N, C-alpha and C positions, 0 to 999 in steps of 0.2 A: 656535583651539578650533575656528571652522566644517569648518574644512579636513579637520581631523582627526574628525572627527564624519561630514563627507560619504566621507572614505575608509572610514569602519567600517560606513555604509550600502552602499556598492560591495562591499565585501568579504563582508558576509552575503547581500547579493543572489548574487554571484557563487556563494559556496557552496551557496545553495539552487537555482541555477540547475543546478550542476554535478551533483548530487544528485538532483535530477529527471531531468537526463539521464541518470544510471546506471541509474535505472526503466524509461524510455523504453525500447520495444522489448524489452525482457528477459520471460522467460515463469519461475517458480517451480512448484515441484512437492511437495507434502506428501503423504504414507502416512495415511491416517486409517482403520487397522486396518480393518475388516470393511467400511468404505466404500469403501474403494478409494483412490488414487492424484488428487487434485484438481490442477488448475492454476489459477495465480494470475500474469495477463498487464495489463502496463502498458505503455499508449500511452503519447502524450506528454502528454492530458491525463486519460484513464479509463483505468479497470482492467477485469478482467473475473476471476469465477471459474467455473471448467469443472467438472463431473461429470468420474466416470472414462471417459462415454460420451463427451465432449466440447462437451454442454450445455451455455449460458450459464445461471448459477444466477443469478450478480447481474453487473449492469453500470452502473458508477458513476463518478463522477468522487473524483480525489483533490489534497489542495492540500498543498505540503511546504515546513516556515517551520523551518529549520537541520535540528534530528532531531525533527521532530514531524510526522508524517501525518496529514490527516485525512480519514475516506474519507465518500460521501457517496453512496450506494446510489440510482438511480434508475430500475432496471425488474430484470425477472429474477422466477422463481418463489419465491425465497430472501431477494430485497432487503427489507429494513430500511424502512422506513417515511421519509422523505426529512427527515424534521423530527430523526429521530436519529443524528446524524453521529457517528462511531465518530474519536476522537484516539487516537495512540498515540505513543510512542518508539520509533523505530525505527535501526537498525543493518543497514547492508550489508557483510559482511565474506567475502573467500574463500569468492564464490559462497553465500553464507546471509544468506538474508534473516529479520530478527527483528523483531515488535511488540510490544513491553510495552505494556497496557492504561493508559493516564490516564483515559479516560471514555468512556465507550457504553453506553445504554441498548439496546442488542440485543445479546440473550443469542448468537445465532447468528453472528453476525459477530466477537465480542469470542471465542467460544470456537475459529470456525476461525481466526481471527488470532493467536492467541496459540503456536502452536507455530513450528517453524522450517522453513523454506522453503528448499528445495536450487533452484540457478539451473539450468535445462536448454539444451541448444544449442538452437535452432530457426533 
């Protein structure tokens, strides 16, 4: 029984690491009508949302557990309070990154997260 439990923990940890590694170093874009094209960039532990002029609107950290991503803003003119973490179920398939709201008290973040982000090469 202990062996099976340990094996399951190792598999889940590997999946989480693999998905996080898939996001790290990737940039995604989304067109927001008249507002223009926004970028969402992931590093190993942080993310940034950039406006069409390339200015950082939000910078924060993210955590992944299975198919759940938790976003926590830290700085930027559009950043949500650090106490308001956003939790989303996500998928990354064929260059499309999608997030479905689980919970988030920050309306701005949940609005921008709700679309389909397309991966770009950089």
